[in-house]
N, C-alpha and C positions, 0 to 999 in steps of 0.2 A: 104413670109411664115415665121412664127415664129417657132423657135425650142428651146428646152431646152439646157442649157449648165451647166455642173457641174465644179466648180472650187474648188481647195484646197487653202483656205486662213485662216490665223490666226483669231481666234475668235474676238479679239479686233478690227481687221481691218473690219470684217463684221459688227460689232456693229457701228463703225465709219461711214461706208458706209450707213447704215440704217439711222443713225442720220442725216447725210448730205443730204440724199434724202428727209427725212421728212422736214428739214429746207428749202429745195428748192422746196417743193411741187412737187416731182417727185418720180421715183422709182429707185432702184439700177440697174435694167435692163436698164432703159432709160439712166442713168448716164454712164453705161458701153458702151452702143451703141453710145452715144455722144462722149465719150472719144475715142473710136476706129475710128469713122468717123473723128474727129478732127486731130488725129494722121495721118491718111491717107492723109488728105488735107495738113497738114504740110509737110509730106514726099514729096508730089508732088511739093510744093513750094520750098523746099530745093533742090530738083533735078533740077528744073529750074534755081535756083540761082547758083548752082554749075556749070551749063552749061555756064553761062555768067560771072562767077567770073574770074577776071583777065583781062577782056576786057577793063576796065577803070582803069587807074593808079591813085593812090591817090594823087600824087604830080603834077597832071596835071596843076593846076593854080599857084602852088608855085614857088618862085624863086629858082634858083639853090642852092642846099644845105639846103634849108629851109624846116622844117617839115611842113606838110600840116596843122596840128593842130595849129601851130604857125602862119601860113599864115592866117587861118580863124580868129584867135584872132586879128591879126593886121587889117585885112580887115574890120571886123565888130566892132572893138573897144571893144571887150570883155575883161574883166579883168581877 
């Protein structure tokens, strides 16, 4: 079910939103919907990532005292 929403936004931002919508052959309403849905998806991904963060240490394959980035450069011959 679609409902109306009233927002208080600066006039120049409204104009920019309208121009952007026109350039992308969509509507400001659809852009707002897409933005909110993408933010919700990102929030879910970040929540999952936060749950597993710290489970893998970055220096797992590096030699003692060696920075993992240095390890990767040496391993792959990156300059």
